[in-house]
C-alpha positions in Angstrom: 12.2 -27.2 38.8 13.3 -25.2 41.8 10.7 -22.7 43.1 13.5 -20.0 43.0 13.7 -20.4 39.2 10.0 -19.8 38.5 9.2 -16.3 37.3 5.6 -17.0 36.2 3.3 -19.4 37.8 -0.2 -19.9 36.4 -2.4 -21.9 38.8 -5.8 -23.3 37.6 -6.8 -20.2 35.7 -10.4 -20.1 34.4 -12.3 -17.3 32.8 -15.9 -17.1 31.8 -17.8 -14.2 30.1 -21.5 -13.4 30.4 -23.0 -12.7 27.0 -26.2 -10.6 26.8 -28.3 -10.6 23.7 -29.9 -7.2 24.5 -28.7 -4.3 26.7 -31.7 -4.5 28.9 -30.8 -8.0 29.9 -27.9 -6.6 32.0 -30.3 -4.5 34.1 -32.7 -7.5 34.4 -29.9 -9.7 35.6 -28.9 -7.2 38.2 -32.5 -6.9 39.5 -33.9 -10.4 39.0 -30.8 -12.5 38.7 -31.6 -14.5 41.8 -34.6 -16.1 40.0 -33.7 -16.1 36.4 -30.5 -16.0 34.2 -30.6 -13.5 31.4 -27.2 -14.2 29.8 -25.4 -17.0 28.0 -22.1 -18.2 29.6 -18.9 -18.5 27.5 -16.0 -20.3 29.0 -12.8 -18.8 27.4 -10.3 -20.6 29.7 -10.7 -23.6 31.9 -8.2 -24.8 34.4 -5.0 -23.5 32.8 -2.0 -24.6 34.8 1.7 -24.3 34.0 4.9 -22.6 35.1 7.6 -20.6 33.3 11.2 -20.6 34.7 13.8 -17.9 34.5 15.6 -17.9 31.1 13.0 -20.0 29.4 11.2 -19.2 26.2 7.7 -20.9 26.2 5.6 -20.9 23.1 1.8 -20.8 23.3 0.1 -22.1 20.2 -3.5 -22.7 19.2 -6.2 -21.9 16.6 -8.3 -18.7 16.8 -10.6 -18.8 19.7 -8.4 -21.2 21.7 -8.0 -18.6 24.5 -4.4 -17.3 23.8 -5.3 -13.6 23.9 -7.5 -14.0 27.0 -4.6 -15.8 28.8 -2.1 -13.1 27.9 -4.4 -10.4 29.2 -4.8 -12.3 32.5 -1.0 -12.8 32.7 -0.3 -9.1 32.2 -3.0 -8.1 34.7 -5.3 -6.3 32.3 -8.0 -8.9 32.8 -9.0 -10.7 36.0 -9.6 -14.5 36.0 -12.9 -16.0 37.2 -10.9 -18.5 39.1 -7.3 -19.3 39.8 -4.2 -17.2 40.4 -1.2 -15.8 38.6 2.1 -15.3 40.4 4.5 -12.9 38.7 8.2 -12.4 39.8 9.7 -9.5 38.0 8.7 -6.7 35.5 6.5 -7.8 32.6 6.5 -6.1 29.2 4.0 -7.2 26.6 4.2 -6.8 22.9 0.4 -7.2 22.2 -1.5 -4.6 20.3 1.5 -2.4 19.7 0.8 1.3 20.1 -2.7 0.7 21.7 -1.5 2.4 24.9 -0.3 5.6 23.2 -2.1 9.0 23.7 -2.5 10.2 20.1 -2.2 13.9 21.2 1.1 13.4 22.9 4.4 13.5 21.0 6.4 10.3 20.6 8.8 11.6 23.2 6.0 12.2 25.7 4.5 8.7 25.1 7.9 7.1 25.6 8.1 8.6 29.1 4.4 7.9 29.9 4.6 4.3 28.9 7.9 3.7 30.6 6.4 5.1 33.8 3.5 2.8 33.5 5.9 -0.1 33.2 7.6 1.0 36.4 10.6 3.1 35.4 11.6 6.3 37.0 12.2 9.4 34.9 16.1 8.9 35.5 15.9 5.3 34.3 14.0 6.4 31.2 16.5 9.2 30.6 19.2 6.6 30.5 17.4 4.4 28.0 15.9 7.1 25.9 18.6 7.3 23.3 18.5 3.5 22.8 14.7 3.6 22.3 14.8 6.4 19.8 17.7 4.7 17.9 15.9 1.4 17.7 12.6 3.0 16.6 14.4 5.0 13.9 11.6 7.4 13.2 13.8 10.5 13.0 12.3 13.9 13.7 8.8 12.4 14.2 9.8 11.6 17.8 8.8 15.1 18.7 5.5 15.2 16.7 2.1 14.0 17.9 1.5 10.3 17.6 -1.8 11.0 15.6 0.5 12.0 12.7 2.3 8.6 12.7 1.8 5.9 10.1 1.0 2.5 11.4 4.6 1.4 10.8 6.0 4.2 12.8 3.6 3.5 15.7 4.8 -0.2 15.7 8.5 0.8 15.7 8.1 3.1 18.7 5.9 0.7 20.7 8.2 -2.2 20.2 11.2 0.0 21.2 9.6 1.1 24.4 8.6 -2.3 25.5 11.9 -3.9 24.5 14.1 -1.4 26.3 12.5 -1.3 29.7 14.6 -4.2 30.9 11.7 -6.5 31.6 12.2 -9.8 33.3 9.4 -11.4 31.2 8.7 -10.3 27.7 5.4 -11.3 26.1 5.2 -11.4 22.4 1.9 -11.9 20.6 2.3 -12.1 16.8 4.4 -9.0 17.1 6.7 -10.3 14.4 4.0 -10.2 11.8 4.0 -6.3 11.8 6.3 -3.7 10.4 8.4 -3.8 7.3 10.8 -6.6 6.4 14.0 -4.7 7.7 12.3 -3.9 11.0 11.1 -7.5 11.4 14.7 -8.7 11.1 15.8 -6.1 13.6 13.1 -7.3 16.1 14.2 -10.9 15.5 17.8 -10.2 16.3 16.7 -8.3 19.4 14.4 -11.3 20.6 17.3 -13.8 20.0 19.6 -11.8 22.1 17.0 -11.1 24.8 16.1 -14.8 25.3 19.8 -15.7 26.2 19.3 -14.2 29.7 15.5 -13.4 30.1 12.2 -15.1 29.9 9.9 -14.9 26.9 6.2 -16.0 26.5 5.8 -16.3 22.8 2.4 -16.6 21.2 2.0 -17.4 17.5 0.2 -19.4 14.8 3.6 -19.8 13.1 4.9 -23.3 14.1 8.2 -22.6 12.4 8.7 -19.6 14.8 7.7 -21.7 17.8 10.1 -24.5 17.0 12.9 -22.1 16.1 12.6 -19.9 19.2 11.1 -21.8 22.1 12.3 -24.3 24.6 8.8 -25.6 25.5 5.4 -25.2 24.0 1.8 -25.2 25.3 -1.0 -26.2 23.0 -4.4 -24.6 23.8 -7.6 -26.0 22.5 -11.1 -24.6 23.3 -9.7 -22.8 26.4 -7.9 -25.8 27.8 -4.3 -27.0 27.8 -4.3 -30.0 25.4 -0.6 -30.6 25.5 2.7 -29.3 27.0 6.0 -30.6 25.6 8.8 -29.9 23.3 8.1 -27.3 20.5 8.4 -29.9 17.8 6.0 -32.4 19.4 3.4 -29.6 20.2 3.7 -28.0 16.8 3.2 -31.4 15.1 0.1 -32.1 17.1 -1.3 -28.6 16.3 -0.9 -29.2 12.6 -2.3 -32.6 12.9 -5.5 -31.3 14.6 -5.7 -28.3 12.1 -5.4 -30.5 9.0 -7.7 -33.2 10.4 -10.5 -30.6 10.8 -9.9 -28.6 7.6 -8.7 -31.3 5.2 -10.5 -31.1 1.8 -9.8 -33.7 -0.8 -10.6 -32.9 -4.4 -10.4 -35.4 -7.4 -10.5 -35.2 -11.2 -8.6 -36.2 -14.2 -6.5 -33.6 -15.9 -4.8 -33.8 -19.2 -1.0 -33.6 -18.7 0.8 -31.0 -20.8 3.5 -32.1 -23.1 7.0 -31.9 -21.5 9.2 -29.3 -23.1 12.3 -30.2 -25.0 15.4 -30.0 -22.8 19.1 -29.4 -24.0 21.5 -31.9 -22.7 23.0 -30.9 -19.4 20.5 -28.2 -18.6 19.0 -28.4 -15.2 15.3 -27.9 -15.8 12.4 -28.1 -13.4 9.8 -30.4 -15.1 7.0 -28.3 -13.8 8.2 -24.9 -15.1 6.0 -24.6 -18.1 2.8 -25.5 -16.2 3.7 -23.5 -13.1 4.7 -20.3 -15.0 1.3 -20.3 -16.7 -0.7 -20.7 -13.6 -1.4 -18.9 -10.3 1.2 -21.0 -8.6 4.1 -19.2 -10.2 6.7 -18.4 -7.5 7.3 -14.7 -8.2 9.8 -12.7 -6.0 9.9 -9.0 -5.9 13.5 -7.7 -5.3 14.3 -4.3 -3.7 17.6 -2.3 -4.2 20.7 -2.7 -2.0 20.5 -0.8 1.3 23.1 -0.4 4.0 21.1 0.4 7.1 22.8 -1.8 9.6 26.4 -3.2 9.5 29.3 -4.0 11.7 32.9 -5.1 11.4 36.6 -4.2 12.0 36.9 -2.1 8.9 39.4 -2.5 6.1 36.7 -3.1 3.3 33.3 -1.8 2.3 30.5 -3.6 0.6 29.5 -1.2 -2.1 26.7 -3.0 -4.1 24.7 -6.2 -4.0 22.3 -7.1 -6.8 20.7 -10.0 -8.6 21.0 -10.5 -12.3 20.3 -13.1 -14.9 22.9 -15.4 -16.4 23.8 -12.6 -19.0 24.4 -10.1 -16.2 21.2 -8.0 -16.6 20.0 -6.7 -13.2 16.7 -8.2 -12.0 14.0 -6.6 -10.0 11.7 -9.6 -10.3 12.7 -13.3 -10.0 10.8 -16.5 -10.7 11.7 -19.4 -8.4 13.4 -22.3 -10.3 15.3 -20.1 -12.7 19.1 -19.3 -12.8 20.1 -16.1 -11.0 23.4 -14.5 -10.3 24.1 -12.6 -7.0 26.9 -10.1 -7.4 28.7 -8.5 -4.4 31.1 -5.6 -5.0 33.6 -4.7 -2.3 35.9 -1.7 -2.1 39.2 -2.8 -0.4 40.5 -0.1 1.9 43.4 -2.1 3.5 45.5 -4.8 2.0 43.8 -8.2 2.3 45.8 -11.4 1.9 43.0 -13.9 1.9 39.7 -12.2 1.3 36.4 -14.0 1.7 33.1 -12.8 0.4 29.9 -14.5 1.3 26.1 -14.2 1.7 23.2 -15.8 3.6 19.5 -15.7 2.8 17.1 -15.3 5.9 13.4 -15.7 6.3 11.3 -13.4 8.5 12.4 -15.3 11.6 16.1 -14.7 10.9 16.7 -18.4 10.0 19.5 -19.0 7.5 18.0 -21.0 4.7 20.6 -20.5 1.9 24.1 -19.2 1.6 27.7 -19.7 0.6 31.1 -17.8 0.3 34.2 -17.8 -1.9 36.6 -19.5 0.5 36.6 -23.1 -1.0 36.6 -22.1 -4.7 39.4 -19.5 -4.2 41.8 -22.2 -2.7 42.8 -23.3 -6.2 43.5 -19.8 -7.4 44.2 -17.6 -4.3 43.2 -14.0 -4.6 44.9 -11.1 -2.7 43.6 -7.5 -2.9 45.3 -4.2 -2.3 43.9 -1.0 -0.9 41.9 0.9 -3.6 41.0 -2.2 -5.5 37.6 -3.8 -5.8 36.6 -7.3 -5.3 33.7 -8.7 -7.3 32.1 -12.0 -6.0 29.5 -13.8 -8.2 27.3 -16.6 -7.1 25.2 -18.3 -9.7 22.5 -20.8 -8.7 19.0 -21.9 -9.2 16.7 -19.7 -7.2 14.7 -22.0 -4.9 11.0 -21.7 -4.6 10.0 -20.1 -1.3 6.9 -19.8 0.8 5.2 -16.5 0.6 6.7 -13.8 2.8 9.6 -11.4 3.4 13.3 -12.6 2.9 16.6 -10.7 3.3 20.1 -11.2 2.3 23.1 -10.5 4.7 26.5 -10.0 3.0 29.9 -10.0 4.5 33.6 -9.7 3.6 36.4 -11.0 5.8 40.1 -11.7 5.6 41.6 -15.0 6.6 40.2 -18.6 6.6 36.9 -20.2 7.1 37.7 -20.9 10.7 40.0 -18.0 11.6 39.3 -14.7 10.0 38.7 -11.0 10.7 35.2 -9.7 9.8 35.9 -6.5 7.8 32.2 -5.7 7.3 28.9 -7.5 7.7 25.8 -5.9 6.2 22.4 -6.9 7.7 19.5 -7.0 5.2 21.5 -5.7 2.3 18.8 -6.8 -0.1 15.1 -7.4 0.7 12.9 -9.6 -1.5 9.3 -10.7 -1.2 8.0 -14.1 -2.3 4.5 -13.8 -3.6 2.0 -16.6 -4.8 3.7 -20.0 -4.4 3.1 -23.7 -4.5 5.8 -24.3 -1.8 4.8 -25.2 1.7 8.1 -26.2 3.1 10.9 -23.8 4.2 12.8 -24.4 1.0 11.5 -25.6 -2.3 14.1 -27.5 -4.4 14.0 -27.6 -8.3 12.7 -31.0 -9.3 14.4 -33.0 -11.9 11.6 -35.6 -12.0 8.2 -36.1 -10.5 6.1 -39.2 -11.4 2.8 -40.7 -10.2 1.7 -44.1 -11.6 -0.4 -47.1 -10.9 1.5 -50.2 -10.0 
């Protein structure tokens, strides 16, 4: 690694705190500390040493109390180390406790300028970025109202926008993806993916999926020390191994097996459905209405509606994983389309594509062309997978051409949001099971 490539160099950082059981012990330590110690020492960090180079995304992972937050505060300069040094090359913006640096009496506009100045921007530079900040935050007229009137969601939106648009060389993200609504989370994820193409990110999270998906390297902290530095996959596996080794609980017991339901010939039926749907493990998904907040494309067609329904066409606002659903996308054609393609993709909170399809292959046998003023209706019927608890969104698109060579007429980000509640699924995607068996051999 060339020294010119390094933007952050952490050298043998240690941090200890003095813990006093009673307030008077602080005074006694000042007066009589040469002869007696009145505090207990807590070592938050010990000999942390690694480098981050330009254009790299480094994940920091570890359990609560491992020292992640203390390390970030030292990197940003808000906390001084007991020993060691931090070399920073470039501007650092930190998405830590979003909104904590706002003055509640100031308006959103005033807080934007104040925080930008703290991060090193001149008024002229802030003027040039102000419209982008306000557009990203999307809080409307509240930008000119005191921050004390903001909801927590509005505070998060504005704080993220300020830190994201000050052109930092190093962006520090500490669980910031866990805040805000589902649409805003997706917007933040798109920004981070674009930002990491040319800048440096220090990404701190308990979410191993996020670390593997976003990072180039990862650092595992344990009890204030670096336990491992390596690929995100290897480090995440070690973290999970340590976590489960400590918290593993094994329970036994004999349970009566419920009678398996009768199944019609040809029906694709999850063998667990009767048991699951009568228990707390049922994979319920709350579906929200179609919304077109963010889209792009060359034009020529407009997506008018997107909704889930059952196999009989009745709209659904609640879905149970493992059951048949139909996703219907209606498109208004504005310019003649010779080879229209309509498709969708389901994304998790990290923006990862976990499910999707389009009409290209199935329409080859019976080509469809559309004229201006007509409407295209695309239907996708499938077994809804079981999904881990969390927020999910569906992107929808319409194009003209072929799979490999087409013109994107319109792509709608986060057209439908749905939330997966209680679930028995621990993987990214839960398949419907045709058979599950356990026996003694």
